[in-house]
Residue, then its C-alpha position, 0 to 999 in steps of 0.5 A: m536925711v538918713e545918713t546910716i543904714p537903719p538896722f531893721g528893713l523890709g526886703t522885697f525879694r520874690v514879692e510881685a509888683a502887684k503886692t509890693t506897693s501896699a507892702v512898702k506903704s504899710a511897712l513905712q506907716l508902721g515905722y520901718r525906714h529901710i526898704d530893700t529892692a533890686q533891679y533883678y526883682n522887677n519891682e523897683a517902680a512898685v517900691g517907689q510907688g509905695v514910698r510915695d503913697s506912704g505919706v512918710p517924708r522921703d528924707d526919712i526913708w532909706v531905699t537900697t537897690k542892687v545892680w545885677w552882675e551882668r551890668l557891672s561895666r562902667d557905661v552899663l552900670v551907670a545906664s542901669l542906675k539911670d533906669s533904676h532912678a527913673k523907675l523908683d521915681i523918689g529922687t536920689i537912691d540912698l544906696a546901690l549895691v553890686h548884687w553879685p561880684s563879677p564872675d571870675g573877675a571878668v569886670q574889675i572891681a575898680e571899674t565898677l566902683a568908678a561907675m558907682q562914683e560917677a553915678r553918685k556925682l550924677g545924683l543918682i545915688r548917695h552911697y554904694g556897697v556890695s552884696n555876696f562878696t567873700a572876705p577876699l573879694l571885699e578886701e580887694a574892693l576896699k583897696a580899690p579907688g573908691g573902696d573906702a566908701i563901701v558902706t555894707n556887704q549884704f549876704e545870707v545869714s540865718p541861724f542855720l548859716a551863721n556865716r561867722a567867718l564872713v560876718e567877723a571879717t566884714q565887721k573887722l574891715g569896718v563894713k556893716v553886715t546886712a543879712y538876707m534870708p534871715l529865716g532860712e527860707g521860712r525854716a525858722h518858723t518851725d525849728p524846735t529850738l527857736r520855738e522853745i525860746a520864743q515860748k519862753h519870751g512870749a515871742t515868735p520864732a521870727q522875732v527871736t531870729f531877728a533879735w539874735l541877728l541884731s545882737r550881732d550888730i547885723v542889719v536885718l531884712s525881714a520880708s512880709t506883705n502882711a501888715e500884722h506880720q510886719k508889725s510883729n517883725w518890727e517889734a523884734q527890736q524890743l526883744e532881748l535874748d539872754a546868753d543861754d538863748i544866744a548859745k542855743i541859737d548859735a548851736l543851730d549853725e550847719g552852714k546851710r546855704n540857700a542862695n548859691p547860684p552858678f555865678a556865685p563866688k567860691w565861698 
């Protein structure tokens, strides 16, 4: 049984259900042990099929899903996780996240965490956490009953949005950071600095980006449906950047945020 979040995972945001099963299957067969989905992605059933088709023992795989922000009240959240549990059809879900905090605190975090605890008692999930929480919201959540069991805060981190203050605040609070959109919506592939560092190491810009995140003790979610690209991404874990490389990547930060919907918190 995997007890902590594996540091390198496969994200499935914007992956249509028809491609998700094969992507999950190939990733797991390459060595990935962390698969990330969400109710909002509408591909939980396909993720579950990929897990079952992979031939990898279920206990060796960490699967994360997320509860949409309109489903955070107690009864609705538990019902939604029963639905996710049925769609995934892989037994107990390893981790459920609050996808986005309740806008303007309409649903109190204490109520949401109580629902997560109930879902855990029902055997629907093993762990819970949050996503897109600011430092003040995370502090509030940690102080609420059940808050001490929050295992991660998942949010956008890339070379173009280093998000240092939130990363450091989250880590200081003892919560793992998980990064989504690590390539800045594909921008990393063509960035001259990342390309230069990649050439120096005989690597790809994506590998350089993932290695930079891993060096900051951040869990990486890479997204690819192509087995060759998945393999290349996976191999980023063997790449070691030097201090000069890291300084150059750090200098790319411009606070450019890609995920900022109308219901997002005040960053």
